[in-house]
GUBADO-717105 format. One record per residue (C-alpha): residue in three letters; x, y, z. Coordinates in steps of 0.2 Angstrom, whole numbers, plus 2048, in hexadecimal, padded with zeros to 3 digits. Example, Ala and Ser with C-alpha at 12.3 -4.5 7.8 and 13.67 -1.06 7.14 Angstrom:
# GUBADO-717105
ALA83E7EA827;SER8447FB824;
***
This chain:
# GUBADO-717105
UNK801801800;UNK8068117FA;UNK80B81B80C;UNK80282B807;UNK7F582C7F7;UNK7F183C7ED;UNK7DF83E7E8;UNK7DC8487D9;UNK7CA8477DB;UNK7CB84E7ED;UNK7D685B7E7;UNK7C78607D9;UNK7BA85F7E6;UNK7C386A7F1;UNK7C68777E5;UNK7B48767E0;UNK7AE87B7F1;UNK7BE8867F5;UNK7B9894802;UNK7C28A37FB;UNK7BC8AF808;UNK7C58A6814;UNK7D48A280A;UNK7D78B4808;UNK7D48B981B;UNK7DF8AC821;UNK7EE8AE814;UNK7EE8C1817;UNK7EE8BE82A;UNK7FE8B3827;UNK8058BF81C;UNK8058CE827;UNK80C8C5837;UNK81D8CB832;UNK8168DD832;UNK80E8DC843;UNK81D8DA850;UNK81A8E3861;UNK82B8E8860;UNK8378F785B;UNK8468F3850;UNK8558FF84D;UNK8588F883B;UNK8508F082E;UNK85F8E1830;UNK85A8DF842;UNK8488DC83E;UNK84D8CF82E;UNK8588C783A;UNK84A8C4847;UNK83D8BD839;UNK84B8B2832;UNK84F8AA844;UNK83C8A8847;UNK83A89D837;UNK84B895838;UNK84488F84B;UNK832888845;UNK83687784D;UNK82F86E85C;UNK81E869858;UNK82285785F;UNK822860870;UNK81086A86E;UNK80A85F87D;UNK817862889;UNK818874883;UNK806878886;UNK80686F899;UNK81687989D;UNK81288B896;UNK80288B88E;UNK80988E87C;UNK80B88486D;UNK81C880864;UNK81A890857;UNK81489C864;UNK822896870;UNK82F899863;UNK8288AC85F;UNK8278AF872;UNK8398AA874;UNK8408B4865;UNK8378C286B;UNK83C8C187C;UNK84F8C0874;UNK84D8D186D;UNK8448DB87A;UNK8528D5885;UNK85E8DC879;UNK8688CB877;UNK8748CC869;UNK86E8C085C;UNK87C8C284F;UNK8888B484B;UNK8928B685C;UNK8818B9866;UNK87A8A9860;UNK8898A0864;UNK8898A8875;UNK8798A287A;UNK877895888;UNK86988988D;UNK86589389B;UNK8608A088F;UNK856896885;UNK84B890893;UNK84A8A2898;UNK8438AA888;UNK83B89D881;UNK831897892;UNK838885890;UNK83C87C8A1;UNK84B8738A2;UNK8488698B1;UNK8378608B8;UNK83085F8CA;UNK83C85D8D9;UNK83C84C8E1;UNK8458458F1;UNK85583B8ED;UNK85182F8FC;UNK83D82A8FC;UNK83583290A;UNK84383F90E;UNK843851908;UNK85585690E;UNK85C8548FC;UNK8518558ED;UNK8548528DB;UNK84D8598CC;UNK84A84E8BA;UNK84E8568AB;UNK83E85E8A3;UNK835855894;UNK83986688B;UNK84B86688E;UNK84F85D87D;UNK84686C874;UNK85087987D;UNK85F86F878;UNK85986E865;UNK856882865;UNK86788486C;UNK870879861;UNK868881851;UNK86B891858;UNK87E88E85C;UNK88088484C;UNK878894841;UNK8848A184A;UNK892895846;UNK890893833;UNK88C8A5832;UNK89D8AA83B;UNK8A789E832;UNK89F8A5820;UNK8A38B7825;UNK8918BC829;UNK88D8C8835;UNK87B8BF838;UNK86E8B682F;UNK8668C6828;UNK8788CA822;UNK8778BA81A;UNK8668BD813;UNK8698CF80C;UNK8798CA804;UNK8728B97FC;UNK8638C47F5;UNK86F8D17EF;UNK8788C57E3;UNK8688BE7DC;UNK8578C67E3;UNK84D8B67E1;UNK8468A87EF;UNK84D89A7E5;UNK85D8A27E6;UNK85B8A67FA;UNK8538957FE;UNK86488B7F5;UNK86F8957FE;UNK86789380F;UNK86688180D;UNK87887F807;UNK87E88A817;UNK874885825;UNK870871829;UNK861875834;UNK85887A823;UNK85E86C819;UNK84C86381C;UNK84E854812;UNK84C841814;UNK84F83180B;UNK841825807;UNK8418147FD;UNK85381C7F8;UNK84D82C7F1;UNK85283D7F9;UNK8418487FC;UNK8458597FE;UNK839865807;UNK84187480F;UNK83487B819;UNK83D889821;UNK84888F814;UNK83989280A;UNK83089981A;UNK83E8A781B;UNK83E8AC809;UNK82C8AD809;UNK82B8B781A;UNK8398C2815;UNK8318C7805;UNK8208C980C;UNK8288D5819;UNK8368DF80E;UNK82F8DC7FC;UNK8278EB7FB;UNK8348F6801;UNK8438EF7FB;UNK8448E77E8;UNK8528DA7EE;UNK8458D27F9;UNK8378D37EC;UNK8388C07E6;UNK8308BE7D3;UNK8308AB7D7;UNK8278AC7E8;UNK8188A37E1;UNK8248957DC;UNK82688F7F0;UNK81F87E7F4;UNK81587C803;UNK81F880814;UNK81987081A;UNK81886B82D;UNK80E85F837;UNK7FF86B836;UNK7FD86B822;UNK7FB85981F;UNK7EF85782C;UNK7E4863823;UNK7E685B812;UNK7E284C81B;UNK7D3854821;UNK7CE85B810;UNK7CF849807;UNK7DF8507FE;UNK7EA842805;UNK7E683180C;UNK7F3828815;UNK7F5817816;UNK7EB80D824;UNK7FC80A82E;UNK7FF81E82E;UNK7ED823831;UNK7EC816841;UNK7FB81E847;UNK7F382F846;UNK7E382984E;UNK7EC82285C;UNK7F883185E;UNK80882885C;UNK818830855;UNK81B82D841;UNK82C82783C;UNK837833831;UNK83282A821;UNK81F82B825;UNK81F83D829;UNK82A84181A;UNK81E83880F;UNK80E842816;UNK816851814;UNK81D84E802;UNK80C8487FD;UNK804858804;UNK8108607F8;UNK80B8567EA;UNK7F98577EC;UNK7F98697F0;UNK7FF86C7DE;UNK7F18637D7;UNK7E68707E0;UNK7F187E7DA;UNK7EF8787C7;UNK7DC8747C8;UNK7D88857D0;UNK7E088F7C5;UNK7DB8847B5;UNK7CD88B7AA;UNK7C387B7AF;UNK7C08817C0;UNK7B388D7C3;UNK7BD8957D3;UNK7BE8A87CE;UNK7D08AF7D2;UNK7D18B97E2;UNK7DD8C77EA;UNK7E98BA7EE;UNK7F18AD7E3;UNK7ED89B7E6;UNK7FE8927E6;UNK8088867F2;UNK80D8947FE;UNK7FC89B800;UNK7F488C801;UNK80188680E;UNK7FE896819;UNK7EB893817;UNK7EA88181D;UNK7F788682B;UNK7ED894832;UNK7DC88782F;UNK7E487B839;UNK7E6886848;UNK7D1888847;UNK7CA881858;UNK7BE87684F;UNK7CB86E845;UNK7DB86E851;
***
């Protein structure tokens, strides 16, 4: 049985009943987030740097339950909270500053506890108490490792910051494809790929997300960020988007994968990659049909492409009735 099947009929049916009003409302909301920071920046480069770091750190969805229990926030909000806290505290986030961060800094700014409840070393005696490592400590270590590695590679490459890297790459060639290629080549944390049945599957979610958000925030004011190929991005496919596509009948996981999802069990890397790759292929069916003469869907203010559909489904996946 195929790990994940794609439904052409499901794509056609989805487009035939497409809610354009809801789509445009949700995509406009996602597109505007970079303009709505409750922060003051001394320069465009500092703002660009923070946006890029936010996208670089889009991770931790596997810790969602533990994060909600500990801090009342999911993974995405935890990363946003932490990055804003780092900026407000005037922590240096250039190449050298990223390398100087400690595990304690990550715990403090992102609100991630490193230790669990204290327990007596000897049962029945409170004279000596010990703490177990928090279930969220591995997440803090992943965040720190990503920031340290990014800072190290920036410094080795002669770049002052992640913003400096992006500005220089976009000055070379102002396209999304060029920026994504350079980001993926420079930073292992952005090499979102896996091997399935002997074939490499490339997804590059976070690198594409950086390009998209940079274009949305600065494209209208600076031509080097006005990427003409921004509509050629694929889905920024995480854990939420495939779930929404399964809900809409666009992809159909195998019985084994479906049973795991229903039971709340963790999928293997091959299974999650199959779900994500199938989502990209199915999304293209939606894009092709929605923009064809065969479809009765009338064009709106926002183009229907993989990037906008991905943002729409991600936002839709946060609706209380679908979460």
